C-alpha positions in Angstrom: -26.9 31.4 9.3 -27.8 27.7 9.1 -29.8 26.1 11.9 -29.1 22.6 13.2 -32.0 20.9 11.4 -31.0 22.3 8.0 -27.4 21.4 8.6 -28.2 17.8 9.4 -30.7 17.4 6.5 -28.1 18.9 4.1 -25.3 16.7 5.4 -27.4 13.6 5.2 -28.3 14.4 1.6 -24.6 15.0 0.7 -23.5 11.8 2.3 -25.9 9.8 0.2 -25.4 11.8 -3.1 -21.6 12.0 -3.1 -20.8 8.3 -3.2 -23.3 7.8 -6.0 -21.6 10.4 -8.2 -18.0 9.8 -7.3 -15.8 8.2 -10.0 -14.5 4.8 -9.2 -10.8 5.0 -8.2 -8.2 2.8 -10.0 -6.9 -0.1 -8.1 -3.5 0.4 -6.5 -0.6 -0.3 -8.9 1.4 -2.0 -6.2 -0.3 -4.6 -4.0 0.6 -4.4 -0.3 3.7 -6.1 0.4 5.6 -6.7 3.6 7.9 -3.7 2.7 4.9 -1.4 2.5 3.4 -2.6 5.7 5.8 -1.4 8.3 3.5 -1.8 11.4 1.8 -4.6 13.3 4.4 -7.2 12.2 3.7 -6.5 8.5 -0.1 -6.4 8.7 -0.7 -2.7 8.6 0.3 0.6 6.8 -0.3 2.6 10.0 0.9 2.4 13.7 -1.8 1.4 16.3 -1.6 3.9 19.2 -3.2 4.0 22.6 -4.7 7.3 23.8 -3.6 7.2 27.4 -6.6 9.4 28.5 -8.8 6.5 27.9 -7.2 4.6 30.9 -7.9 5.3 34.5 -6.8 8.6 35.7 -5.2 7.0 38.8 -2.7 5.0 36.9 0.7 6.6 36.4 2.3 7.1 33.0 4.9 4.4 33.6 2.1 1.9 34.1 0.2 3.1 31.1 3.3 2.7 28.9 3.9 -0.8 30.3 0.3 -1.8 29.6 0.4 -0.4 26.1 3.6 -2.3 25.3 2.2 -5.5 26.7 -1.0 -5.0 24.6 1.1 -4.6 21.4 0.5 -0.9 20.7 3.1 0.8 18.5 3.0 4.1 20.3 1.0 6.2 22.7 -0.6 9.6 22.9 0.1 11.0 26.4 
C-alpha cells in the first residue's frame, strides 16, 4: 500500500516527466471555423454550463434557470 507522501512525490515526478517525454502532436488539419464552433455564438467547441448547486440554496430552480439564461449559459446542471 502506498502512503500519501509517496503518492504525492510520485505524482509530482510524473507530472514533470511526462510532458518532457511526450511527442509533439500534429496541428489540427482543420482550423476552427464557425461551423465547428457551435456554442457561445461561434466562439467555443463546448457548451458553458452552470452548476446550480453553486447558487444560494434558498433560490428556487425557476430563478436559477432565469439567472443562468440571463448570464448567457448554454445549459445547467441541476
